[in-house]
N, C-alpha and C positions, 0 to 999 in steps of 0.2 A: 961205843964199842961196835965193831963191825959184825954183820950177821954171821959170817963164818966163825968168828970167835965165840959168839953165843952158841952156835950149833955145837962147836967143839966142847963147850962147857956141858951141854946136855949129854954128849957122848961120854964125857968123863964122870957123869952123874953128879956134878957139882951143884949144890943147891943155889949157888949164885946165879946159875943159868936162868932160873925163873925170875929172879930179881932184875937181872939185866934185860930180859925179854919185856918185863912189865915197864921198866924205865923207857925202853925204846918204842914199844908198840902199845902201851897201855891206853893212851889217849885215843889212838885209832880204833882199837877194839871196843873201848867204851862208847865211842861214837856209833860204831856199827850196831852194837847191842841196843843202845838207847833209841836209835832211829826205828828199829824193828819193834822193840818192846814198849817204848814210851813210859817206862817205869824205872826209876833210879835203882831201887833195890834189886829188881829182877836183872837189870843190866849189870850191876856189880857182881851178882852171883854168877851170871853167865860168863863174864870175863874171868872170874876166878876158876870156874870150871874149864875154861879154855886153857888156862895155864896148866891145870892138872892133866888135861887131855894131851897137851903138847908134851909134857913131861913123859907121859905114857907111850907116845908114839915116836919120840926121838930119843934114843935109837929105837928101832932099826932104820926108820925113815931118815933121809937126809934131804930136806927141802932145798930146791934150787932158789926159791924166793921166800924167805922167811916171813916177810910182811903179808904176802898173799896166803901163805900157809896158815898163819895164826888168824888172819882175817877170815878165811874160809871156815876154820874151826869155830870161831866166835859166831859167825853168821849162822852156821848150821845149828849150833846150840841155841841161839836166840830164836831161830825158826821153830825148833822143837818146843821151846818154852812158850812161844806164841801159840802153837797148836794146843798145848795144855791149857793156856789161859783162855783160848777161844772156846774151849768146851764149855766155859762158864758164860761168856758173853762175846758178841761180835762187834768190834769197834777198832779198826786199825787201818792206818794209811797203807801199810804194806799189803794188807788183805785186799784192799781195793785195787792196788797195783797188780796183784796176782790175778784177780778176776779179769782185769783188762787184758792181761797177757794170756790167759788160759786158752783162748781161741786160737792162739798162734803156737801153742806147744803140743808135742805129741802126747797122746794118751798112753797109759801103761801098756795097752794092747797093740800099739802101733809097731811098725817095723823097727823103729829105733828105740831100744830099751836100755842099751848100755849107756850108763851115765857119762862115762869117759868119752865115748864117741859123740854124744850130744854136746858135751863141753867143747870138744874139738870143732864140731860143726858150728857152734855158737861163736867161738873165737874167730873162725874163718869169716863168718857172716859179719861180725862187728868190724873186722879189719877192712871190709869192703865199704863200710859206711863212712860218712864224713866225720871229722873229729867232733864237730858240734853234736851230731846225732848220736855218736857213741857216748858222749858225755851225758846227754839226756837219758839215754837208755840205761846206762849204768847207775846213774843217780836215782832213777825211778825204780828200777827192778832189782838192783843189787843193794843199794843203800836204803831203799824204802823212803825216799824223799817225796814229799807232796809236789804236785805241779807248781803250786805257789812258791815253795822253797826253791825249786829248780829255776823258775823264772827270776826270782829275786837274786839268787847267786850268780846267774849267768847274765843278768842285766837285759832280759828280754821280756816280752809280754807272755802272759799265761796261754793265750790262744796259740801263739807260735809253738810253745812247748807241747801243748795238746795235739796240735795238728802234726807236728814232727813225730811224736810218739805213735800216733795213729798210722802214719806212713811207714814208720819202721816196723810196726807189728805186721802190716800188710806185706811188706817186703820179706819179713821173716817167714811168714806163712807161705809166700810164693817160693822162696828159696828152699823151704822144706819140701814143697810139692815137687820142685824140679829135681831134687836129690832123692826123691822117693821116700822121704821121711814122714811126710804128712799125707794122710789119706783123706 
């Protein structure tokens, strides 16, 4: 079933919409949640919460890219769950990735506080990078993959991935400085 048809089911408030969404994007959302949370039960609960949140926001929202829309919802829910779980212990590949990236991101007190504006800035920045570097960046900082997993999936050495990520973070910081985003 096409995305537009699934969205129309949501607008008609047909319960079938959630079933079709789960059929089409369940595996993707499960992968996103599992990479962040590293726990099957938490991941499953997160994905179910994503279906509920999608049901609650469509309508009125009409996403242009349904996969990105539910992927973002799943990721945000998983990150919230990770924060909750982290209060009890600190052990996460994604947490390590965020610590790497923290020096390249604006603080809440910086000039860029609007999340949508930062999202647009980041999209522009990533479009200027090579396809290989975009792939590494997204796999590390969006999907929460370890350097080892990225290297294995991309068929390159771990050192190549590490150095590429280091260079990308430096370029990101520099681009933020040039646009007055990073002080």
